[in-house]
Each structure stands twice: as structure tokens, then as C-alpha cells.
N, C-alpha and C positions, 0 to 999 in steps of 0.2 A: 600470526593467528589470533591474536586480540581483536582484532579487526573483524574476524570473520563468526567469532563468539557474539560481538556486538551485535551485528546485520540479523544473525539466527536468532538474538530477543529481541530485535524488533522486529522481524519477520513474525516469531512467537506471539508478539505481544498482539498484532493483527488479526492471529490463529488461535488465538488463545490456550496455547502450548504450552504445559510446565513447563519452564527453564530455569536451570539453575543462578539464583544470583550471584554466586560465588564466581560465575563464567566471567565478569567482569573483572580488569584489574585495577588496582590501590593509583590514585592518583590520575589517572585516565580523567578531561571532561570530555563527553561525547558531543559534538553539535549534530542534532537533526532537524536535517530540512523539513517542512510540513506542509505541504499544498491540499488544503480542501478544495470539493467540486466546485465550489460556489464561495458566496458571502458567508463568514463564519459565524453569525446568530442563529441563523437555524440548524447548524452542525455543531454548536457546543455539546452537548450533549457526547457525541461520537469521541468530541478531541478529549473531554474530560474521562471517560473511559480509555482512551488512551491513554492519559496520564497519569489515572489507577496504576492501571496492568501495568505500566512502567515501575512507579513505585512500589508495587507488589515483586517486581523482580529484581530490587533494590538500585532503582535508575532514579536519584533523586534531583528534582531539578535545583539549578543553582549548586549542587555538590557534583554530581560528577555526570550529568546532563544537561545539556543548554536545545528548549527547542525553539526555532525560529521559523514560527507559521508565519506564513505569507498565502492570504485569502485575498480575490480577488472583490471588486465593490460589488461589483451588480453578478446577476447571473448572465451566462453568456461571454465571459469578458476575455481576454487573450492570457496567457497563462507564460507566455515565452515570458516577457519582463521580470516576472513572481522568479522564473526558476533561473533564470541569469543573477537575479539580486543571490541568491542561497547560493549559488556554484563560486559569485565573486566571496560568500562569507566560509567557504574552503568547509561547508557540512560532509563528516561524515559517510550519511546516507540520507536519501530523499524520501519520505512518504507522500505519496503522492492519492488521490482521491478521486476519481471521475474518469473517464477515455480521454478528455482534452487536456487534462493536467498529468496524466500519463504519456501521452502522447509528447507535451510539450518538453518536459523531462527526458525523455530517450529523447529526443532531437537534439536537445543541448547536449547532453554528456553518453560521454559509453564508459568511463572510467568508475564514475560515482557510483555505487548502488543507489537501486531504488527497488519500493518495497510499493506494488501497486494493490488499493485496496477499494471497493473489491475489483477485478478489470474483466470484462467480458469479451471472450475470443482474443484473447494474448495472442495465438498464433495466427489469426485471421486477419490481424492488427499489424502483425511483425513485429510484434515486441518481442516475442519467444520463436525460439526456430523449432519448436514441439513442447510439449509438455509432459515426456518422459526426459526430455535433455533441455531445459530450455537455452543455454547456453547465455552467452554477454552478459549484461548488469541488471534485469529488470527480474524481480521474483514477486511473489503473493500471492490473495486469492482474486482467482477466479469462480466467476457464479455460473459461467457457460450456458447462459440463458436460453438460445436459441437451442443448441444442439439440447438441453434437457426438455424443451417442448416438444419436441420432435418425440424424445423418447416416450414423455409421457403421455402423448395424444396416442402411438401406437399401440403401447400397456394398456389405456381407456378401451380402444375398437376392440383388443383380446377379451378383458375381461368384464366392461359393460353389458347389462343385459340390451339386446334390439327393442327399439322400442314399435310397433306393429299398431300401426293405424291406419 
């Protein structure tokens, strides 16, 4: 049950949900595999926020958590080798950002939990069975851009004044 609590804390970190730091067992050092959507320098603020939230929850690098960050050297690079490296390290969970990284993680493992941040249309991409019952090993945040845009347009069409001219 302690692994579930840890994965929940990682997912909660991404969702900024308040979780109790007491959920972590003493002595266990968790290994989080992190794959940003592209080169790290332009995304450092995101990963620093992630690290800070982990600290807020009581997960301190070098004490009870190790972050294994594997970032591609350039935009558009393949993620399969980076994911394979994390699997060889026997990480407890993979935090993947961006569709290509999330899909590479999903292809590589069905046993290591994957927390996506953010994902668009996880059902359409085959990452989860449904939003209500995801099943499998993928969880996280979905921004559902396409679905929300259609709803926004429909709402605007009903409430926006029409132009006559």
C-alpha cells in the first residue's frame, strides 16, 4: 500500500492537491524517473516547481527521494532510449510531460506507474480506457483542448451578441 501512497503523492504534486507528508514510510528512498517534453533548460521552472512541491510534501532529494531526469538533447528527439534508461534504473514511477514522452513510456512498460503532465485526449491516444475508469498504469492531468474548444465555441455561439452589418 505504501507504493500507492507514493504514486498518489507524485500525481498530487502535479495536480497541486494537498496530501499528507505522513503518507511516506520512514527509510524508503523512492526513485522518480522524469522525462520532460524537450530539452531541460527551457523547462527548468516547471521541474523546479515539481521539486519544490515534493519538498513541501516531505520528499527531500537525497534523503527519501531520488529524481532521475532524462531530457532529450533537442526538440523532436526520440524518447524510447530515455525511457529504457529509466526502466533499467528500476524507477518507482515515471513522470512524463508531452505526448511523445508519455507514449514512449506507455509503449515501454505496463507495470511501472506513469504520471502524465499534461496530456491531451488520453482516451483517443490509447493511454487510458476512459476518464472515469482509466485502468492500466497511466494517470495524471489531461487538458482536453479539442473537446473544450468545441464546448467554448458552442457556448459563445449561444451567448455572444450577433453582429449585423
